[in-house]
Structures are given as structure tokens and as C-alpha cells.
N, C-alpha and C positions, 0 to 999 in steps of 0.2 A: 503494499501500500504507498501509495506518495504519502511526505506531512499533509498536505492540503486536503487531501480525502477525509481525516479524521476530523470528527466532531471534538472540540476541546472544551473538559469542562473547568469551570472555574468558581462553581458557586454562584453565580451571581447571573448570566446570560442563556440558561439553557431554556429553547421555545418547544410547544407545543409539536411544531412539526418536526424537529429535531427527534423528540421522544418517537415520532412516529416511525422515523427514518433507521432507528435504532431497532426499535421495538418488533418491526413488520419488515422493514427491508436489510437487517444487517447492516446496516453504516457502522462504521470502526468508531470507536473513544478512544481519548488519552486525556490524561490530567493536562493542564494548560501549562505550558513553557513559563508563564511569566513567574519569575523566583517569588513573588508575592505570595503566591496561591499556597505553593510546598511551605514556604518558610510559615505563615498561619497555623497552618496546620500542626507542623512540628512545635511552633511555641506553644500552641494551646495542650499537645501532649505534654511539652516540659513543665508549664506551669501546674497540669494536674498532678504530674509526679512530684512535684515540689510540695504540694499541699497535701500528698499522700503521706508524706516523710514525717510533715509535724503532727501525727497520729491523729489529726480531728476528725469527727464523722464526716463525710461525706455522701449525700445521698447517692444511694446504688454501686457505689464505691467502694467505700468502707462501711456501709450501713445495708441492713436489709433491703427487699423493693417495696412501693407501696404502703400500706399499712402498717408494714414492717419496719418502717423506718427506725424505730425506735430502738434497733437491736444492730449493735456495731460490732463489726468484725477486726481485727487487725491487717495490716497492710498484707500481711502474709498469706491471708487467705483470699486475697482480694480476686485473683484469676480463677480459682475454683468456684469463685461466687458468680462469674459470669458464664461459666460452662453451664452451672445448673440452672441459671436462667434461661441458655435452650433449650434442655431438657424440659424443665414443666412446663414451659411455654408453648415446645411441639404439641398441641392441644388443640389442634383446626379439625374442624370437621368439613364434610362436603367435598366433592369431585377438586382434582386440582386444577388451578386456575390454566388457560390458553398458555402456550408459551409467550405470546406477544404482551401479555399482561405481566409476567413474572419479570421479562427481558425490563420492560416500562418501570417496574416497581426498584428494578435493581439499580437502572440509569438514574431515577431521580435519587435513590436513596443515596449514592455516589456522589450525588452534584449539592445536595444537601450537606455532606462530611467534610466536601472539598471547602466550606467556608470559611473552615477553622476555627470555629468555636466548640468542638464536640470531644476533644483531647482523644483523638484514636490516631495509630502512627500510620503515614502513608502508605505501608503495606497494605493495610486494608484497602485502601480507596484503590490502589495499583492492582491486588487480587480480584477486585470484584468488576473493574474494568479491563484484566486479562480475560476474565472467563468469560464474559460480555462476549469479547472478540473471537474466541475461540469456539461459541454456540454453544457455553456451557448454561440453562437457567435451572434455577432450584425450582423443586415440586414444590408449591404452595397450596396448601389445602384453603379453599373457599372462604369457608365461615369462622366467624370467632371474634372479631373484630369487633369491640363498643367505639373506638374510633376518638379515646379522649386519652388512653396512655398513650397515645398515638397507636399504630396499630401492632400490636403487640405480639401477637399471634402468627399472621401471616409474615411479618418479617423475622419470627424467630425460623422460620425455614430457611432464610438468606442467611443467617449468622449460622447455622445447621451445615450449609452449604461451603462455608469458608474454612469453617473447623473439620469438615471433610465425614461429616455424618449423613445421614438421612439418605434421600435421593433426590436426584437429578436429570432433568431431559436432556440428551445428548442425542445428536444426528437420527432426531425421531425418536429414540426410546428413551423409556425411563430404566433406570438405571442407578448401582447403589454409587454417593457419593466418592467413596471411596477408590472405586476400581477406576472411573473415569479419571480422576484426581491421577492415580498410579499410570494409567494408560498414555495420561501428556505430560508425566515426568515432572509432576507438580506436587509438593508436599502440601497436605492439611496445616493452616497457620493456627497458632496457638495462642488464644483471645486472649489479650489479659484487661488488665482494670480498665472500666467503662466502657471498652468495645464493644462490649455485646449488648449493653444497654445502649449505648449510642445508634445500633443497627437496628434495633427492636424498637425503639422508644422515639416515632415519628410519625409521618403522615404520607407515607411513600407510596405504600401500597394503594389505599384510596386515590391517592393524586393521578398515579401511573394508570388506574382503571379509568378516572374521570377526564385524563388527558386523550387517550384512546377514544374514549367516548363523544369527546367534545370534536376533536378530528371528525368524527364518521356523522356526528350530527351537522356539522359545517356543512360536508357533503349532502346530507340530506336535505336541507335548505335548496341547493344547487337542482337536486334532482325534483323535487317539487315545484320549485317555479319551470321546469323543462315538461313534468306531466303537465302542471296547467295550461300551458300553451299550447300545449298537444289535445287537451280537452276541448279548449275553446276551436282548436281547428276541427277535430273530426264531429263535435256537435254544431259545426257552424255558427259558432258564438260570434261575438260582438265586441272588436277590439278597443272597444272606446272607454272600456271599464276601468282600463290600464294607461289611460293619458295622461301627461306627464301635470297636468292642471289640477288632476283628481288627486294625485299624491304628492309631487314637488311642492305646489303650490300651496292647496289647501288644509293639507293634512301630512305635514312632512316628517311624520319618523323616521328616520335614516333607515332601517331596516324596510320598512314598507315600501320607500321611496326605491331602494336598490331592487327589492322583487319585482316590484312593478316594471323596471329597467327592464332586467333580465328577460321577464316573461315577452316583451316587447321587441328585443333583441331574437328570440327566437322565433317570433312570429314573421320577422322581418322576410318578404318576398312569398308568404303564403298566399294560395287562390282560395282557402277555404271560409277567410274569417271573413267578417263584416264590417262595416263602418255604422256606427247609429245613425247617421242621417239617412244612408241607403236603404236601413231597416224601415223607416219611420217613413219614410217618403213611398217605399214599396207597396204600402197600404192606400195612398192616395187619400183624399180629403173624407171627413166625416159627412152625411149627408143631411139633409133639409129638416129632417125628426130631431137632430141633437144626440142621437144617442146610437151606438155600435159595438160589437164585441170583435175584435181585432182577430185575424185569422193566424197572428204570429206573435211570439213574445218579444217586446220592445227592450227588456230586461233578462237578462241571463240568472241561474241561480247563485244564491248565495256562495256555494262551496266555488264557483268560478269567478264572480265579480269581485269575490269579498278575499280571494286568496291572497292578494300581496299582504291583507292586515293580520293573518294569522301566519303565513312564512314571514313575514316584516317581523313579527313578535320573538319568532326563534332565531332570527338573524340579531336582534336586538340584544336577545339575550345572551349569546353566545359572546358579544362584545364583551360583556362586565364577566362572564363565565369564563372566559379566556383569561383576562385579566386577573383574576382571581388565582386561575390556576399557576398561572404564570410565576404569581409573587410567592405562591405555597413552594412549587419547586424549587424555586430559589431563595429558600430561607432555611434557617437553622433551626429546625423542630424537634428537639430531643431534649433530654431533662436530666442534670443540669447541665447549663452551659458555661464557659468558662472565658471570661473577659479577661484576654491577654493585658491588655495596656496596664489594668489595674491589678493584677495577679488575684482575681478574684473567683469565687466559683456561686454559682447564682441558681438558683431552682425558679419556676417559672411552669407557665402551662402551654408554651408553644405547639408541644403534642396536640392539642385539640384539633382537632377537623371540623370546626364548626363553619369555615368559610367554604371549603368542598362539600358540607355534607348540603348546606344552603343550597350552592350551585350548582349539585347535581338534582336538589329535588325539583329546582326551578326547570332545568333543563328538560329532563323528564316530561315534565307538564309540557313543555314546547314542544317538542318532539313529537310526543303523544298526539297533541291537537294535531300538528302537520298530517300525520296517518291518519287522522280522523276526516280531515277534509280530502284526501286521497281515496280514501275508500267511500265520501259521500261522491266524488267526481265519479268513480268507477261505476257506483251504482246507476246515475245518469247515461253513461257510456251504455250499459248490458241492458236496460232497459229499453224497451220498445217505446213505453208509453214517452220517455222524452230524448230521445236519440237522435231524432231528428233525420227518422228514415232510414237509421240503421237496422240492419237484421235482428231480429231475436237473439238476444246472449251473443251478437255478432257470429252468428252462425255464417259459414259460407255461403254464398247466395245459390252456389251450385247443386245445395243439399237442402235449398229451401222450398223447392217445389219439387214435382215429380214422385219419382217411385220412394224418393228419402225423404218425404215431405213428415214432419212431425218426428222423425226418429233422433235429431240432432239437439244437442244443448249447448253445445259452445262454451260459452264463459260461465255458465249459470254454479258450476261446483268450486270455481276460481274466484269468483266472488262471494260466495260461501267462505271460503278458507280465508281471503282477504278479510272479512268482518268478523270473522272471529279473531285473527292477528290485532285487530286494531281494536276490540274488543279487550284484550287481556294488558294491551298494552296501556289503555286506560286504566283499567284497573289496578296497575302497579302505579298510580300518579298520589298515593296516598304520601305525603312528605313524611320520611322519613326521620327526620332531623325534630320531630315531637316526641320522641320516643325516646327520648334519655332515660338513663335507667340508674339508679344509685348501686354500685358493685363496689367489687375487693373491700369487703368488710368497712363502706362507706366513705372510704378515702378519694375512690373516683366518684363521686356522688352527683356527678354533673358531666355528660357525655355528648358528644356530637351522633355520634351512628352516622359517621362520613363513610365509612367503608362500605356498611348496606347501603346507604344511598346513592354512592358510585356505584354499587353493582347493580342496583334497580335499575339505573341511568342506561347501564350500558343494555340489560335486557330488553329496556324499551327500545333505544336505538336497533337492537337486533331485530327486534319483532317490528317496528315501522320498516326496515330495510327489506323485508319480505313480502311488506305490503305494498312498498314502492315497486320490487320486481313484478309483481302481479297485475298492479297498475300500468307499466310498462309495456307488458305483452298484450294486455286489452286493447290500449291504443295503438299499438303497432298493427293489433289485427282490424280496427276499426280505421286505421289509416291506410290498411291493404283493401278494407272494402269502398273507401271515398276513390284511392287513386294516389298512390304514395307522391307521385309527381307532382301533385297538387301542396304537398306540404313546404312549409315555411325553411327555416333554417333546423326546423326539427329532423328533416328527409337525413343528416347525417347519425343522426341517434338512431333513426330507424333501419336505417342501414348497418349500421352497427349488431343491432340486435339480430337482423336478419342472416348476418354470418353465422350466426350461433344457432338462432331456431327459424324454423320456417313458418309461413302461414298456417292458419288452422283450418283443412279444408272439409274435417270431417272430424266426429268426435275422436278424442285419443287422451292418452296418460299424458298430464301435462306438469305432472312433480318437478321431473328433470328439467323441465324448460325452464322453471322456477329456479332451481339450483343454478343455470347456466347464467341468466340475469342476476341474480344475485351474486355471482362470483364476480360480473363485470362491475356491479355498483362497489362492493367490497377492495375491489384492487385499482376501483376511480380509474378504469378503462372506457366509461361510458361517455366520457369528451374530454 
């Protein structure tokens, strides 16, 4: 690898896009070459060693953890205390998290420790980054964090990896850590005073999950704008709902303005959409009796003309969510922290995941709302009562009559599946941060539940990604029925999907079709 291809960690400048690059694309990482970074790490370790030598109680270093803080041990026992912490915290439940989540967790934890307030040796950070670069990821149990002495239980599996215990994922297989380290010619690290606590006691698990969820939600906003544009096209809808006057001038929420602009961009060159003036003038004038029933709708349904108002909420939510997450992943969030300038050790609560939890509660709600929007658009497209002359359930015209008439149901099953997915997403929108628990002998008597909120946000995003895949398939089928040559800039997405999934000519299994489009969404290959 060339030096320029490495992402450098300095504790201050890690971005969500870099987390995605490392977690999903195996980008290489290293500690910053800036001498001040390694100097700060070493200095905090030296301050800790100086304070330990004074044989005073230092929380989690020469005392027990949490409510056991009143039990002091000698400096000679400090390393054993750290190893025991790994053992008793390895008590998570549930399946192992995906490798990308484990990699994001390790990266964010290393960056937080790189700030130089956590009193760990440089060897700890270098080993974390070395294992990332070698493709080794800790096997982390998904459940068990209350998110306020940090993510103690999930992060214990990161510490176990360094110590050579438990299991890791390597080359697609779950293996014993000791075997993998031996294969790579590495020795397990000896964990010394404070180092286990510094790894456990932080928000990096919830933040790693949250960063990936936010990146995926950002892509979902783009996809929702695309789907809205295609829905307008296949339903012969009215372009005026997205006019700059309505959004830029009359109600300029930034996300709404952006969403409307993106929809207009997708509609450029379309021969299917109609202008408002064109629609109302096509009806002629009202008669002398002063009343008539119009044959056409002069306004589209809310799920179409209000789409920027809901997708825009997601975009604006992401603005502050990404800001909060960026601060969190570039913070010192363990306890205690060491102030090198004054040679003091200070106990605080930076391990609390309140910002991450609240961000994820808001994000999942905004994402689920957009999922609901797409599901409502899909209903209009497949329903012959609303789809402007398209076939029932988008069946092929070749099977709509003749000997095949009445036998085919097209996208009926797909719409049922989409509705189920969205209902589940909406169901998961109960705020998790309101479920604070008093735990650990009432020492942790106010907790964030940030890790669970992040996991729920990730689950909602994944459900809506699947709903979006179904919606896109239906829209492409509708475009096929209208004539794809009449599409605007959406044509390139239609063509991309057609490279993987052909039009539906008669009833067939479509679960594999969903997986193919879902894969395009997850890999960011739609556009």
C-alpha cells in the first residue's frame, strides 16, 4: 500500500465516510504520523504510571469497577484486574454482529484512544489497526449494552481479541483468536493497568453501528427521491408539485429544498410527466350551470406531492445526526480520563451515549416515515383504481387477455411483502432512550440505551432498504408498460436494474429479484 492510501487516525478528524470505507471496503488505516499524536498517547500513559506509584486509589485502575469502587487493590494487582474485567464482561447474548459492524467498532475505538487521554500504550492502538489491516475482526455478541458505562459488554470482545482469547472472524470464517494470531505470527498482548477499562468503557460500539446506519440512510434519501420521480412518471403525474417556488421560496427547509431539486433533476427530459397548466386547461371551461365534475385529478396524492416534505425531514435529520456522530467518534469517552497538562486523573461520564441514542431514535423514525411514503406510492402504482390506466398489479399486457386472462397477479405478492416490511419498521420506532434502567447496584442509575437504539435504527434502515428494492422493481415494471424510452433521467436506473432483472411477463418467483436489487442498493451501484 502507498502511504497516501492509508486513512490516518489522529483522534480528531475521523469521518463517517471513512468509517464506511474501512468497515465495508477494507480501506487501510494507521496512526497519524504527526508526532504530537503519539506523544499525547505516551504522555497520558506516563501520567497514569506516576499516579499509580503514589499508591492512591484510581478508579478502575487500583479500585474495583462501578459500585465496587470502594475496594482498593495494590498496584501489583492492577494488570490482573484488567484481565478479569475481560472475562466477566464477556457475557453478551444474541448472534454475532456483522463483520462490518465489528470493524467499525474497532476503528472508532482506536480513534477515540488516539486522542491521548485514556492512558493506554501505543501498542494497543497499533495492534487494533494492524488487525484491521489484516482483516481480523472480533466476534462481538450483539446484545448486552445499556449504553452508559459505555458499551461494556460488546467492547469486551475487542479487548479479548487483543488478549488472544475468544473468537474472531478471519477470511470469512469464525475461528479461535489464538490460532489466528499464531498463523499471523503475532503474540497476544499483555493488558496492563487501565487498558482493558479504556477499551471497554466507551461508546464506540453504538457509534460504529450508528455511523453505518447514517450512511445507509443518506443513500435511502437519494433512492426515495428517485422513486418519487419514477412514481410521478409512471402515474402520469404533475411536475408542478416540485416547482422551486413551492420549496425554495415558500417553505425553504434545506432538506425539503434539496429533495424537490433532486426529483426535478430525475424528471428532466421525461415525456410522461405533465405540467399543472396543461392538466387544468385540458378540461376546458366550466359550463353555464356553474358546476361540473372533473374527469381528471388536478392534484396528485399526498405520497407524491408531499414527498419532499417527508424525504426532506430525513435529509435534515441526517444533518445533525452526522454532526453528533462525528463529534462522538472523535471524543475521549472512557472513564477516568488523564489530563496530562495538570497531571490529574478525572472521573466523569463521557461514556454516556445520550447523543448517539437520541440521534438514532430520531433517525429510525425519519427512515421509517420515508419507508411508509414509498409503500404508499407503491400502492398507487399497483392498484388499477389509481394507476392511470396501467394494468392490475402491473401484469404484462400479453397475459391480461386471451387464454391467460385472470390467471396472473403480477406484483400483488410484492406489495404485500412491502407493506409487511414497512409495518415492522414503523413498529420499531418506539424511542429506546426513554427506557433508562437503574443497574449495576444503582451505580449506573441513569443510562442511555444508545447501543440498542443504534441497533434498532440499523434494523429499520435494513427493512426500508428491502421495501425500496420492491418499490423500484414495481416502478421498473410500470415503466416497461408505459415505454421506458419515455422516461427522463430515471432511464439510467431503469437500465441498470434491467441488467439484473428482466420485466415480468407472467407470474414468477420474485424473491431473488428483490435480493439482486437490494444488493445494488447496499453497494451503492444504482447511480
